[in-house]
ZAMARGU-4260 file (C-alpha; in steps of 0.2 Angstrom, whole numbers, plus 5000, padded with zeros to 4 digits):
<rodrens>
0) 5962/5295/5774 | 5972/5278/5779 | 5975/5273/5799 | 5995/5277/5792 | 5992/5295/5788
5) 5980/5300/5802 | 5992/5292/5817 | 6008/5302/5807 | 5994/5319/5806 | 5993/5316/5825
10) 6012/5313/5830 | 6017/5331/5818 | 6001/5342/5829 | 6010/5333/5847 | 6027/5338/5840
15) 6021/5355/5834 | 6012/5358/5853 | 6026/5352/5862 | 6039/5362/5853 | 6027/5378/5857
20) 6025/5372/5876 | 6045/5370/5878 | 6048/5383/5868 | 6036/5397/5875 | 6046/5412/5885
25) 6045/5411/5905 | 6036/5428/5913 | 6052/5431/5919 | 6059/5431/5901 | 6045/5440/5894
30) 6049/5454/5909 | 6067/5454/5904 | 6063/5455/5885 | 6050/5472/5892 | 6065/5477/5899
35) 6076/5478/5885 | 6062/5486/5872 | 6060/5498/5886 | 6077/5503/5888 | 6080/5503/5870
40) 6067/5515/5868 | 6073/5527/5883 | 6089/5527/5872 | 6082/5532/5856 | 6070/5546/5864
45) 6084/5553/5874 | 6096/5552/5858 | 6080/5560/5849 | 6083/5572/5862 | 6099/5575/5860
50) 6098/5575/5841 | 6083/5590/5843 | 6095/5601/5856 | 6110/5601/5844 | 6101/5603/5833
55) 6095/5619/5839 | 6112/5623/5846 | 6120/5623/5830 | 6104/5635/5821 | 6108/5647/5835
60) 6127/5645/5832 | 6124/5648/5813 | 6115/5664/5818 | 6127/5670/5830 | 6141/5667/5816
65) 6131/5677/5804 | 6129/5691/5813 | 6148/5692/5817 | 6152/5688/5799 | 6140/5705/5796
70) 6150/5714/5811 | 6167/5707/5805 | 6174/5704/5822 | 6174/5689/5834 | 6167/5695/5849
75) 6149/5688/5854 | 6133/5698/5852 | 6127/5706/5868 | 6110/5707/5867 | 6107/5706/5885
80) 6120/5720/5889 | 6111/5737/5885 | 6113/5753/5891 | 6099/5759/5900 | 6095/5777/5910
85) 6088/5779/5924 | 6070/5780/5918 | 6068/5765/5907 | 6067/5748/5913 | 6072/5734/5903
90) 6060/5721/5902 | 6068/5705/5906 | 6072/5692/5890 | 6082/5675/5888 | 6092/5675/5872
95) 6085/5666/5858 | 6067/5663/5867 | 6055/5673/5860 | 6045/5683/5872 | 6028/5696/5868
100) 6027/5713/5873 | 6012/5722/5872 | 6005/5740/5866 | 5987/5743/5868 | 5974/5758/5870
105) 5955/5756/5868 | 5955/5752/5851 | 5967/5742/5847 | 5981/5729/5854 | 5997/5725/5848
110) 6009/5711/5851 | 6027/5712/5847 | 6038/5698/5846 | 6057/5698/5850 | 6060/5687/5835
115) 6062/5701/5824 | 6057/5716/5836 | 6043/5715/5827 | 6023/5715/5824 | 6016/5699/5829
120) 5998/5701/5833 | 5985/5714/5831 | 5968/5712/5837 | 5955/5728/5834 | 5943/5729/5848
125) 5925/5731/5846 | 5926/5720/5830 | 5922/5703/5826 | 5924/5692/5813 | 5908/5684/5806
130) 5911/5668/5817 | 5911/5681/5831 | 5927/5678/5835 | 5942/5690/5840 | 5945/5701/5824
135) 5964/5700/5821 | 5973/5708/5805 | 5989/5698/5808 | 5990/5684/5821 | 6008/5676/5819
140) 6005/5674/5799 | 6014/5689/5794 | 6034/5694/5794 | 6042/5710/5794 | 6064/5712/5792
145) 6077/5728/5790 | 6089/5722/5777 | 6107/5728/5776 | 6122/5724/5767 | 6140/5727/5773
150) 6156/5734/5765 | 6159/5714/5760 | 6141/5709/5754 | 6135/5701/5769 | 6117/5704/5773
155) 6109/5706/5788 | 6090/5703/5790 | 6084/5707/5807 | 6069/5695/5807 | 6079/5681/5810
160) 6088/5690/5826 | 6080/5693/5843 | 6079/5709/5851 | 6079/5714/5868 | 6064/5724/5875
165) 6065/5741/5882 | 6050/5752/5889 | 6050/5767/5898 | 6045/5767/5916 | 6036/5783/5913
170) 6027/5781/5894 | 6016/5763/5894 | 6014/5767/5878 | 6031/5766/5868 | 6042/5750/5868
175) 6061/5751/5859 | 6067/5734/5852 | 6085/5733/5850 | 6096/5722/5842 | 6113/5726/5853
180) 6129/5720/5845 | 6139/5733/5856 | 6136/5747/5867 | 6139/5760/5850 | 6132/5747/5838
185) 6114/5741/5841 | 6097/5745/5829 | 6082/5753/5836 | 6065/5749/5831 | 6057/5762/5841
190) 6036/5758/5844 | 6024/5773/5850 | 6002/5770/5851 | 5995/5786/5852 | 5979/5785/5867
195) 5962/5781/5857 | 5969/5779/5839 | 5971/5767/5825 | 5988/5774/5821 | 6006/5767/5829
200) 6021/5778/5826 | 6036/5767/5820 | 6054/5775/5820 | 6072/5765/5816 | 6088/5769/5821
205) 6103/5760/5815 | 6119/5766/5825 | 6139/5766/5824 | 6136/5757/5808 | 6144/5769/5797
210) 6159/5758/5796 | 6151/5744/5792 | 6139/5747/5777 | 6142/5746/5761 | 6141/5762/5751
215) 6126/5757/5744 | 6119/5749/5761 | 6122/5767/5769 | 6111/5774/5755 | 6099/5761/5753
220) 6089/5753/5766 | 6076/5738/5764 | 6062/5731/5770 | 6053/5716/5768 | 6034/5715/5773
225) 6024/5699/5772 | 6006/5698/5777 | 5993/5682/5776 | 5975/5691/5772 | 5965/5685/5786
230) 5946/5680/5781 | 5934/5691/5791 | 5917/5691/5782 | 5904/5677/5780 | 5904/5679/5761
235) 5922/5674/5756 | 5922/5678/5737 | 5915/5696/5738 | 5928/5699/5751 | 5940/5694/5741
240) 5934/5704/5727 | 5938/5721/5738 | 5955/5712/5743 | 5971/5721/5736 | 5987/5731/5739
245) 5984/5750/5738 | 5998/5761/5736 | 6001/5782/5734 | 6013/5790/5724 | 6022/5805/5728
250) 6014/5814/5715 | 5996/5811/5723 | 5992/5795/5714 | 5983/5780/5719 | 5985/5765/5713
255) 5981/5745/5716 | 5985/5728/5710 | 5972/5718/5704 | 5959/5711/5715 | 5952/5694/5703
260) 5969/5687/5702 | 5988/5687/5707 | 6001/5699/5701 | 6020/5704/5705 | 6023/5724/5702
265) 6038/5731/5704 | 6034/5752/5707 | 6051/5762/5701 | 6042/5779/5707 | 6044/5785/5724
270) 6027/5781/5734 | 6022/5789/5752 | 6012/5773/5758 | 6008/5753/5754 | 5993/5747/5761
275) 5988/5728/5764 | 5969/5730/5761 | 5953/5717/5763 | 5933/5722/5761 | 5934/5731/5779
280) 5949/5734/5787 | 5969/5739/5781 | 5986/5739/5787 | 5995/5753/5781 | 6014/5759/5779
285) 6018/5776/5778 | 6034/5785/5775 | 6037/5802/5785 | 6047/5806/5770 | 6044/5792/5755
290) 6050/5775/5750 | 6062/5776/5734 | 6053/5759/5725 | 6046/5743/5730 | 6043/5727/5722
295) 6023/5722/5727 | 6016/5705/5725 | 5999/5699/5729 | 5995/5681/5728 | 5979/5672/5727
300) 5975/5656/5740 | 5962/5644/5742 | 5960/5644/5758 | 5945/5645/5771 | 5956/5655/5781
305) 5965/5666/5772 | 5961/5678/5754 | 5979/5683/5747 | 5997/5682/5754 | 6003/5700/5753
310) 6022/5706/5750 | 6031/5721/5748 | 6048/5724/5748 | 6052/5742/5748 | 6068/5752/5747
315) 6069/5768/5756 | 6085/5781/5761 | 6088/5785/5777 | 6092/5800/5785 | 6106/5805/5795
320) 6103/5813/5814 | 6115/5823/5824 | 6124/5809/5831 | 6126/5802/5814 | 6115/5788/5815
325) 6105/5782/5801 | 6088/5787/5806 | 6070/5783/5797 | 6052/5787/5802 | 6035/5779/5798
330) 6018/5775/5802 | 6007/5760/5802 | 5988/5762/5801 | 5980/5747/5809 | 5961/5748/5806
335) 5944/5749/5801 | 5942/5762/5784 | 5926/5768/5790
</rodrens>
């Protein structure tokens, strides 16, 4: 490298260093830039919160609209105004905010959600999983819905609606979950847990719907019951081998779906009960009268937490009580098979 080249490189380096020194932002300028970035971040955060709030409002408005469409009126749903007698108390609840209400005895604890008015958690007292944890038949991993159809063919699924819980001041073991459209139009899910028992009584009443439901809707109600079967035992493969959907027909025949593979089955004959079973425990829905037909679906799962995904879509015919309400009675057995 000759002398001129060396001098040129030194000059270039000096220019670069000088430029970086003279163009370096001052501390005041750095603080100003940081305030600007913080302001932008704050605006973005606020916008995200507003967007989420707007989206939630739109979802709730959509749900409200769906219920209004079903009843074909423009009056708002009155979930918060229900008629209560002097021997009842209304459990405080906020519309569109899930609340959990519990019934329990010395054998079982059942949590009910105001979202869908359905069972949320079922804990069997005195039992543990192989890992020593509390044993749950379901723990926020199932779903239950009554589907109704009006004269325009619009369907209402109760699992998307928020119910109001009512408990008797004289009977802590009974709970009414009410989807209230008006004082004369509502749906009641009525639960009663006996002491020292794994049996839960479940009645439903559809009130004031005779001019709302379609002809077929008055004759046929549909229940959709889904449950992720939880792993309870150490030997997962052995437990899965004993896990299956069972049902009993009205002619006293006991039937079951495959335990070793996924299966979907249309049951066209009337049934008395349908059960979701693992190796030692079961959830069974029993009709006071009968189920007309059902579609049963059992899916094998590759999971460390769940064995199978069970779904039963059940059609049944409701009765009419003396007031004209459409009513049906069931029982849940939720417990051990020993």
